[in-house]
C-alpha positions, 0 to 999 in steps of 0.5 A: 088735389082738386077741390070744389068751391063756390063759382057763382051765386044768384041770390034771392031771385023771384020765380016768375013762372013754372013750366011742368010740360017742358024738358027740365031746366032753369030758364034765366034772363041773360042779364042775370046769367051775365051778372052771376057769370053763369052760362047756358048748360051749366049745372046749378044747385037751386035752393028754394027759400020758401020751402027748403027744397034743393035740386040740381038742374042746368041753365037755359038762356031766357030773353035778355031783359025779361027778368025771367026765372022759370023752373021747367019739367019735374023741377016745376013741382018743387016751387011756386011762382013767387018763391024766392030761390038762390042759384049756385054753381061750383067749380073744381080747381087746384087747392092753391088756385082756390085760395085766390079765387073770387066767386061771382055774386049777384043780388037783385031787387024784389022784381029781379032787377040787378042791384 
């Protein structure tokens, strides 16, 4: 039996920009991606702590060290620059494997630098 469990979490990052007229996605600094074990194209759930919005999208790589967190396309309407979001990804695995699996959790300072 396969179950879906938490794979990665990037906790309380600050949205640095929105780009409405862009093909939809979430742009993340590659350092943030690495810290949370996320890859380009990976499906993620984005939770906005400021307004309660939740949306699914995918990741595109942003410039390493830029601290960019940008919602693109229609997703840009779900948040404002400065909002605090959580980026979550899940993985499917066998039940016994899932019992032993440890997710990658990354935490940041208010300026999106890694703790």
